[in-house]
C-alpha angles and dihedrals in degrees: 000000000000143000123218115238113244101166134006144159110313100030120123133186145070093315092058090048089053090051092049092049093049093048090048091055090053090052098260109129117214096190136156088040119098120246107281096014121118100206135129096308095053090042090057093044093050090048092051092048090050091050092049094050096044095251132142105282106225105121090243121122104217127162097284095045091050092049090051088053093051091044089055092059091071126082126185109279096029094103141357112278120208143146116279142138116283094035119250106244135191148098092287090060088049090052092049089050093050094046090048093047092050089052092051098257101125110228088163116214119025093228101138089243117122099221134152093285092057091044093054094044090048091053090048090054094045093052092047091055095046094253125137104274095227095134089236117126105214136145095295093052092047088053091051089049091052091050095055101026096101097055100070137062136183129025133281092198092058089047091050094051089049091051090049091053091056089056120096161280096061098199139100095226112113097009119136112234124182112206116197125183139178110246093255090062099042095115089057092046090052091052090048093049091047090050093050092049091051086053086058097250116130103246129179126191125217114187097165095112088218125163114294093249091053093053093044088054088051093051090048092049090052089055089233120192088204138014121210120189124193109196147157112246134224096233133050117277134026131285143181115221134196133176118279135146132165111309094001138070132166106254096197092042088055091051096050091043089051092051092046091048091053094048099045093046088056092050104039094038094222138103111273122190122233107208141168108227142170099221108162092247090053092044097047102041112095095212135058108296137190129180117196116199103202099183137357116264110262094022095119096179091051092047092046090053090055095047091045087061099033096132092050091046091051092051088051089056092052094047091047094049091044093050093048090056098037103039110119114242090009094160092058093065091070134069127217117246122216 
């Protein structure tokens, strides 16, 4: 799970100026840096943007941070939205998904990717309002959304996720789990996958360290019921992250992350953050997904502590995943967000 560097502190030139202009348009000021200079002001703006978007906060503009900056430049109505390959993506797509979900047309995850679920929900909305059901969100569809937008609340996508959690069987046996690790945590990942298979899950392990989007496609192709990532973070400390954006969160992802947070806190004897994020691998996987950053990249003592207890850490992972699936009344512990 990696992201190639495009721009970082110390760079200069037209690409940096383009970055600064885009950040400024999104409300993130880069002063006192000179135009075309990636110094302290631009670094602070990039970090603030990354934190706002639920990305890894490292001040580095990699492929995913850049894509998110570009996505942020679109508002609903700026362009025609429709189903194609590769998917259209952007803040305008996320707004459309959020509004359709609030109106009861299930676009599923608010991930900013115009996929088949968004296409189907849009056509259902168009039919219900007397529009031509062509699956294209243009001016007439935006006007219809504006007309009815004030009459609904909540999210059918969140309700659907909670309903799915109530359905059985509530057991880990037979569930397909995709485990991905950065190369430095391959030993822990191997122990996690082995433990899940001993618990009669069907687990596979990816230690490639590939780009998030590549790993997400592999998990989707496997048809996983759950994605578990073990990674090194960009900030000090450890965290368990699940997918969440404005108006949507993965309910089962939150439950698994909470169980892993509790088990790992007891095992590592240190504070671990529980956070909703939009990391690309969380956003682009079609199943519930959790990424646990066990230590910061470059923090040798923290990494050594994890590796020294790799067996116990792996057992904590397996216990957490099992308890998330098998806990009685698991859906009652979470609250729907609007």
